[in-house]
C-alpha positions as CSV (number, residue, x, y, z in Angstrom):
1,M,29.7,12.3,29.1
2,S,26.2,13.2,27.8
3,I,24.7,11.0,25.0
4,E,21.9,12.4,22.9
5,V,19.0,10.2,22.0
6,L,17.8,11.4,18.6
7,V,14.9,10.5,16.2
8,P,16.4,8.2,13.5
9,A,16.7,9.5,10.0
10,L,13.4,9.2,8.2
11,P,13.0,8.4,4.5
12,E,12.2,11.3,2.1
13,S,8.6,10.0,1.8
14,V,8.0,10.2,5.6
15,A,7.8,13.8,7.0
16,D,7.5,13.0,10.7
17,A,6.6,10.5,13.3
18,T,4.4,10.2,16.5
19,L,6.0,9.3,19.8
20,I,3.9,6.5,21.2
21,T,5.4,5.2,24.4
22,W,8.4,5.7,26.7
23,H,9.7,2.4,28.1
24,K,12.1,4.2,30.6
25,Q,11.6,7.1,32.9
26,A,14.0,10.0,33.8
27,G,16.4,8.7,36.4
28,D,16.3,5.0,35.2
29,T,19.4,3.1,34.5
30,V,19.7,1.8,31.0
31,N,21.9,-0.7,29.3
32,K,23.2,-0.5,25.8
33,N,20.5,-1.6,23.2
34,D,17.7,-1.2,25.8
35,S,14.4,-0.2,24.2
36,L,13.8,3.5,25.1
37,V,10.8,4.7,23.1
38,D,8.5,3.7,20.2
39,L,7.8,6.0,17.3
40,E,5.0,5.4,14.8
41,T,5.2,6.6,11.2
42,D,2.6,6.1,8.5
43,K,4.4,2.9,7.4
44,V,6.1,1.2,10.4
45,T,6.7,1.4,14.1
46,L,10.3,2.4,15.0
47,E,12.0,1.2,18.2
48,V,14.7,3.7,19.4
49,T,17.3,1.9,21.6
50,A,20.1,3.2,23.9
51,S,23.4,3.5,22.1
52,H,25.3,3.6,25.4
53,A,24.7,2.4,29.0
54,G,24.1,5.0,31.7
55,I,21.4,7.0,33.3
56,L,18.4,8.5,31.4
57,T,18.6,12.0,32.8
58,K,16.2,14.0,30.6
59,I,13.1,13.2,28.6
60,L,12.4,16.0,26.2
61,K,9.3,14.8,24.3
62,E,6.1,13.5,25.8
63,A,3.9,10.6,24.4
64,G,1.8,11.9,21.5
65,S,4.4,14.4,20.4
66,I,5.1,14.8,16.7
67,V,8.8,14.6,16.0
68,V,11.1,14.8,12.9
69,G,14.3,13.1,11.9
70,G,17.3,14.1,14.0
71,E,15.2,15.8,16.7
72,L,16.4,15.4,20.3
73,L,14.3,13.0,22.4
74,A,16.3,12.5,25.6
75,V,19.7,12.6,27.2
76,I,21.7,9.7,28.7
77,E,24.6,10.4,31.1
78,E,27.2,7.7,30.8
79,G,28.5,6.1,34.0
80,G,27.2,3.9,36.8
81,E,26.1,6.5,39.3
82,Q,22.5,7.5,39.1
83,I,22.1,11.2,38.5
84,Q,19.0,12.7,40.0
85,Q,17.8,15.3,37.5
86,A,14.1,16.3,36.9
87,S,12.7,15.6,33.5
88,T,11.7,18.5,31.5
89,A,8.5,16.6,30.6
90,P,6.0,15.9,33.4
91,Q,5.9,12.3,34.5
92,T,2.2,11.4,34.3
93,A,0.3,8.2,33.9
94,E,0.9,8.4,30.2
95,T,4.5,7.3,30.7
96,P,4.3,3.6,31.7
97,V,6.4,2.1,34.4
98,E,8.9,-0.5,33.2
99,H,8.1,-3.8,34.8
100,V,10.1,-6.1,32.5
101,K,13.1,-7.7,34.2
102,E,16.3,-7.8,32.2
103,T,16.5,-11.4,31.0
104,G,18.5,-11.0,27.9
105,I,15.4,-12.0,25.8
106,P,14.8,-9.6,22.9
107,L,11.4,-8.1,23.0
108,S,9.5,-6.2,20.3
109,P,7.6,-3.0,21.4
110,S,4.2,-4.7,21.3
111,V,5.4,-7.7,23.3
112,R,7.2,-5.5,25.8
113,R,4.0,-3.4,26.3
114,L,1.9,-6.5,27.0
115,I,4.4,-7.8,29.5
116,N,4.5,-4.5,31.3
117,E,0.8,-4.1,31.5
118,N,0.3,-7.6,32.9
119,T,3.5,-7.7,35.1
120,L,4.8,-10.9,33.5
121,N,8.3,-12.5,33.6
122,P,9.3,-13.2,29.9
123,A,11.6,-16.0,31.1
124,E,8.5,-18.0,32.1
125,I,6.9,-17.9,28.6
126,T,7.8,-20.2,25.7
127,G,8.5,-18.2,22.5
128,T,7.4,-19.6,19.1
129,G,9.1,-16.9,17.0
130,K,12.4,-17.2,15.2
131,S,15.2,-18.4,17.5
132,G,12.7,-18.7,20.3
133,R,11.7,-15.0,20.2
134,L,8.5,-14.1,22.1
135,T,5.5,-13.0,19.9
136,K,2.4,-11.2,20.8
137,V,0.4,-14.4,20.3
138,D,2.7,-16.2,22.8
139,I,1.9,-13.6,25.5
140,I,-1.9,-13.7,24.9
141,D,-1.9,-17.5,25.0
142,H,0.1,-17.5,28.2
143,L,-2.3,-15.1,29.9
144,N,-5.4,-17.0,28.7
145,K,-4.0,-20.3,30.1
146,Q,-3.5,-18.9,33.6
147,T,-6.0,-19.6,36.3
148,P,-8.5,-16.9,37.3
149,E,-6.8,-16.6,40.7
150,K,-3.4,-15.9,39.1
151,S,-4.4,-13.7,36.2
152,A,-7.7,-12.9,34.5
153,P,-7.8,-13.2,30.6
154,I,-7.1,-10.2,28.6
155,T,-10.1,-7.9,28.7
156,P,-10.6,-4.2,27.9
157,P,-10.2,-1.9,31.0
158,P,-13.3,-0.1,32.3
159,I,-14.6,2.4,29.8
160,E,-14.1,5.4,32.0
161,K,-10.4,4.5,32.4
162,V,-9.5,3.6,28.8
163,E,-6.6,5.6,27.5
164,S,-4.3,5.2,24.5
165,S,-0.7,6.3,24.0
166,C,-2.0,9.0,21.7
167,N,-4.1,10.7,24.4
168,P,-7.7,10.1,23.3
169,A,-10.4,12.5,24.2
170,P,-12.4,11.7,27.3
171,I,-15.4,9.4,27.0
172,T,-18.7,11.3,27.6
173,A,-21.3,8.6,26.8
174,S,-23.2,6.9,29.5
175,N,-22.1,3.4,30.7
176,L,-25.2,1.9,29.2
177,R,-24.2,3.1,25.7
178,P,-20.4,3.5,25.9
179,E,-18.3,5.2,23.3
180,Q,-14.6,5.8,23.0
181,R,-13.0,8.5,20.8
182,V,-9.4,7.9,19.9
183,P,-7.1,9.4,17.3
184,M,-6.6,7.4,14.1
185,T,-3.2,5.8,14.1
186,R,-0.6,7.0,11.5
187,L,-0.7,3.7,9.7
188,R,-4.5,3.6,9.5
189,A,-4.6,7.2,8.3
190,K,-2.1,6.4,5.6
191,I,-4.1,3.4,4.5
192,A,-7.2,5.5,4.3
193,E,-5.4,8.1,2.3
194,R,-4.0,5.6,-0.2
195,L,-7.3,3.9,-0.7
196,L,-9.0,7.2,-1.5
197,Q,-6.2,8.1,-3.8
198,A,-6.6,4.8,-5.7
199,Q,-10.3,5.2,-6.0
200,Q,-10.2,8.9,-7.1
201,N,-7.1,8.9,-9.4
202,A,-7.4,5.6,-11.2
203,A,-10.0,4.1,-13.6
204,M,-10.2,0.9,-11.6
205,L,-12.0,-2.1,-12.9
206,T,-12.0,-5.8,-11.7
207,T,-12.1,-9.0,-13.7
208,F,-12.8,-12.4,-12.3
209,N,-12.0,-16.0,-13.0
210,E,-11.9,-19.4,-11.2
211,V,-9.0,-21.9,-11.0
212,N,-9.1,-25.6,-10.3
213,M,-6.5,-26.1,-7.5
214,Q,-6.5,-29.9,-7.7
215,A,-3.1,-30.1,-9.5
216,V,-1.4,-27.7,-7.1
217,I,-2.9,-29.5,-4.1
218,D,-1.8,-32.9,-5.4
219,L,1.7,-31.6,-6.1
220,R,2.0,-29.9,-2.8
221,N,0.8,-33.0,-0.9
222,Q,3.2,-35.2,-2.7
223,Y,6.3,-33.2,-2.0
224,K,5.6,-31.0,1.0
225,T,7.3,-33.3,3.6
226,R,10.5,-33.6,1.5
227,F,10.4,-29.9,0.7
228,E,10.2,-29.0,4.4
229,Q,12.9,-31.4,5.4
230,K,15.3,-30.0,2.8
231,H,14.5,-26.3,3.0
232,E,13.3,-26.0,6.6
233,V,10.2,-24.1,5.5
234,K,6.7,-25.2,4.7
235,L,5.5,-25.4,1.1
236,G,2.4,-23.1,0.9
237,F,0.2,-22.0,-1.9
238,M,1.6,-18.4,-2.1
239,S,4.8,-19.5,-3.9
240,F,2.7,-21.0,-6.7
241,F,0.8,-17.8,-7.1
242,V,4.0,-15.7,-7.1
243,K,5.5,-17.9,-9.8
244,A,2.3,-17.8,-11.8
245,S,2.1,-14.0,-11.5
246,V,5.7,-13.5,-12.6
247,E,5.0,-15.6,-15.7
248,A,1.9,-13.6,-16.5
249,L,3.7,-10.3,-15.9
250,K,6.4,-11.2,-18.3
251,K,3.7,-12.0,-20.9
252,F,1.8,-8.7,-20.3
253,P,4.3,-6.0,-19.2
254,A,1.7,-3.3,-19.0
255,V,0.3,-5.0,-15.9
256,N,3.8,-4.6,-14.3
257,A,4.0,-0.9,-15.2
258,S,3.0,2.3,-13.5
259,I,1.8,5.8,-14.5
260,D,3.9,8.9,-13.5
261,E,1.8,11.9,-14.6
262,T,1.8,11.7,-18.4
263,D,4.5,9.0,-18.6
264,V,4.2,5.2,-18.4
265,I,7.1,3.4,-16.6
266,Y,7.6,-0.1,-17.7
267,H,9.6,-2.0,-15.0
268,G,12.1,-4.5,-16.2
269,Y,12.1,-6.3,-12.8
270,Y,9.4,-8.0,-10.7
271,D,9.1,-6.8,-7.2
272,L,5.9,-8.3,-5.8
273,G,4.2,-6.9,-2.8
274,I,2.5,-9.5,-0.5
275,A,-0.3,-8.0,1.6
276,V,-0.1,-8.9,5.3
277,S,-2.8,-8.2,7.8
278,T,-1.5,-7.0,11.2
279,P,-3.4,-5.7,14.3
280,K,-2.5,-2.2,13.3
281,G,-3.7,-2.5,9.7
282,L,-2.7,-3.8,6.2
283,I,1.0,-3.6,5.2
284,V,2.7,-4.8,2.0
285,P,6.3,-6.0,2.3
286,V,7.9,-6.6,-1.1
287,L,9.6,-9.6,-2.5
288,R,12.5,-8.2,-4.5
289,D,13.4,-9.8,-7.9
290,A,10.7,-12.4,-7.4
291,D,11.5,-13.9,-10.8
292,Q,15.0,-14.9,-9.5
293,L,13.6,-16.7,-6.4
294,D,12.9,-20.5,-6.4
295,F,9.9,-21.9,-4.5
296,A,12.0,-22.2,-1.3
297,G,13.3,-18.7,-1.6
298,I,9.8,-17.3,-1.9
299,E,8.4,-19.3,1.0
300,K,11.4,-18.3,3.3
301,S,11.0,-14.6,2.4
302,I,7.2,-14.7,3.1
303,S,7.8,-16.5,6.4
304,D,10.4,-14.0,7.4
305,Y,8.1,-11.1,6.6
306,G,5.3,-12.7,8.6
307,T,7.5,-13.0,11.6
308,K,8.8,-9.4,11.3
309,A,5.2,-8.1,10.9
310,R,4.1,-9.9,14.1
311,N,7.1,-8.5,16.0
312,N,6.7,-5.0,14.5
313,S,10.2,-5.1,13.2
314,L,9.6,-4.4,9.5
315,T,11.8,-1.7,8.0
316,Y,11.2,1.0,5.4
317,D,13.2,-1.1,2.9
318,D,10.9,-4.0,3.4
319,L,7.9,-2.0,2.3
320,K,9.4,0.3,-0.3
321,G,8.5,0.0,-4.0
322,G,6.8,-2.9,-5.6
323,T,5.5,-3.3,-9.1
324,F,2.5,-5.7,-8.5
325,T,0.7,-6.9,-5.4
326,I,-1.0,-10.1,-4.3
327,T,-3.5,-10.2,-1.5
328,N,-5.0,-13.3,0.1
329,G,-8.4,-12.8,1.6
330,G,-9.0,-16.5,1.5
331,V,-7.1,-17.0,4.8
332,F,-9.9,-15.2,6.5
333,G,-12.6,-17.1,4.6
334,S,-13.3,-14.5,1.9
335,M,-15.2,-16.0,-1.1
336,L,-15.0,-13.1,-3.5
337,S,-13.8,-9.5,-3.3
338,T,-12.6,-6.6,-5.4
339,P,-9.1,-5.6,-4.2
340,I,-8.1,-2.0,-4.3
341,L,-5.0,-0.9,-6.2
342,N,-1.8,-0.1,-4.3
343,P,-0.6,3.2,-6.0
344,P,1.3,3.8,-8.1
345,Q,0.9,0.1,-9.2
346,C,-1.7,-0.5,-11.9
347,A,-2.9,-4.0,-10.8
348,I,-3.5,-6.2,-7.8
349,L,-4.4,-9.9,-7.7
350,G,-6.9,-11.1,-5.1
351,M,-6.9,-14.8,-3.9
352,H,-9.8,-16.3,-2.1
353,A,-10.9,-19.4,-0.1
354,I,-10.6,-22.8,-1.8
355,K,-14.0,-24.6,-1.7
356,D,-15.1,-27.9,-3.1
357,R,-17.5,-27.2,-6.0
358,A,-19.4,-29.3,-8.6
359,V,-17.8,-28.7,-12.0
360,V,-18.2,-30.4,-15.4
361,E,-15.2,-32.2,-16.9
362,N,-15.5,-34.2,-20.1
363,G,-19.3,-34.2,-19.8
364,Q,-19.2,-35.5,-16.2
365,I,-20.1,-33.6,-13.0
366,V,-17.2,-33.9,-10.5
367,V,-16.2,-32.2,-7.3
368,R,-13.0,-30.1,-7.5
369,P,-11.3,-27.6,-5.1
370,I,-12.1,-24.2,-6.8
371,M,-10.7,-20.8,-6.0
372,Y,-12.1,-17.5,-7.3
373,L,-9.4,-15.0,-8.5
374,A,-9.9,-11.3,-8.9
375,L,-7.7,-8.9,-10.8
376,S,-8.3,-5.2,-10.2
377,Y,-6.5,-3.0,-12.7
378,D,-6.1,0.6,-13.9
379,H,-8.0,0.9,-17.2
380,R,-5.9,4.0,-18.1
381,L,-3.0,1.7,-18.8
382,V,-4.4,-1.9,-19.0
383,D,-7.1,-2.8,-21.4
384,G,-9.8,-5.3,-20.6
385,R,-8.4,-7.8,-23.1
386,E,-5.0,-7.7,-21.4
387,A,-6.5,-8.0,-17.9
388,V,-8.6,-11.1,-18.9
389,Q,-5.7,-12.8,-20.7
390,F,-3.4,-12.0,-17.7
391,L,-5.8,-13.8,-15.4
392,V,-6.2,-16.7,-17.8
393,T,-2.4,-17.1,-17.9
394,I,-2.3,-17.4,-14.1
395,K,-5.2,-19.9,-14.3
396,E,-3.3,-22.1,-16.9
397,C,-0.1,-22.0,-14.8
398,L,-1.9,-23.2,-11.7
399,E,-4.0,-25.9,-13.4
400,S,-0.9,-27.2,-15.1
401,P,2.1,-26.6,-12.7
402,A,4.5,-28.0,-15.3
403,H,4.3,-24.5,-16.8
404,L,6.0,-23.2,-13.7
405,L,8.5,-26.1,-13.1
406,L,9.6,-26.4,-16.8
407,N,9.4,-22.7,-17.7
408,I,7.2,-23.4,-20.7
C-alpha cells in the first residue's frame, strides 16, 4: 500500500514553506514517526515525520523547493521488503546521508543535522533538555570536549566548499578576502518585513525610566530555594516583570490595544509575548491569559518555551497573537535600547542589564542595583502621558513587590 507524505496544513497567514533538508533518501527503510524532511516557514521550522513504516520509494521535491499545504512530497510503500525505485528527484550532495543510528532518542531537526554532519552516536551524549532530550548545545559541548585526534572542534568548512540547504550562489571572491552569498532564511526575511512595517506604519516613540531592583532581588534570594523545591522551576526576574506589566496594562488599557485600519481594538485579556533569541532569529512565543498565571505558572511557561525554541519545536499556536511584548536585552549585556514594536501591538517593554549604581536616598549616596526600562509605543493610540505613567506603574510594582503579591 502506498502512503503519501504531504506538506502539513499551513495557517491562513502562512502561504507556503521552503523545503530545507531531507533526512532520508529514496530506497531507505523508515519507521513510524521517523523524521523525513524539514520545512521552514516565516515563523517556525516544521518537521515532517513518517506516518507509517515502510520504504521511501519516491522523493518528489528537492531541497530549496517552495511548497504549499497539502502538496505531495514523497511516497512510502508499506511493508518490509525494500523496493528499488529511482527517485524522480536527482540525488545530489544536497540530500544528506543519514548517519544517525536508531536509538529511540527523540532528536530535533537541528540536533539531528549536527549529529549527521559529525557522525556521532547520540547514545554517547548526555542530554540536558527536558526528560533527557538532546539539545544543540549538548552536541556542540560534546564535540568541543573531544580530543583533536578524535574530532576537531566545530569550525566552518573551507570557503570554496560552503553550501547551505537553500542552495547559495557560488563564492567568487578570492581566498584572501572571502565572501559568501546565501539566501535570507524565511524567518529572517519575515523579521525584516515586520520591522520595516513597524517603522513605516506606526508613529513610534520611546520613553525611559529606571527601577531599583533591590526589593525584587532580596525577595527572590529569600524564597528562591523554597520556590524551586516546591514548583520544580527556578524563580527568575521575568515573572516579576510579567506581573508588573499586567497590572500596568489593566490600569492603562490603551497600551494593551491594537489598531485595525480606522478601528481601535481594546483587548479584554492579557496575552504577553516573551521575545526569545534563537540561532535563526528572534521569535516571540505568547503567554496566554498571563493575568491568570501565578509566579510558578509564568516561570514554567517561559522555561517550556525556551526548551522548545532551542529544539525547534515551537508551533504556530505558540507564536500566534499577543497583545503586548516584553524583550530582555539585559541577558546579553544591553544597557539601553529602543525596542521596535511587534505589529499589530502598540507597545513593547524593553528590559536591560542590572548594574550597581550610586543613587541618592534620603539625602545619602548609596549603591543600588539599577535597571533601565524602555517602553516603545505607537503615538497614534497611546499618548505620552499614558506611556510615562504606564512605565511608572511598572517601576512602583517592582520597587514595592507587595503591590504584586497583595494585588493592591
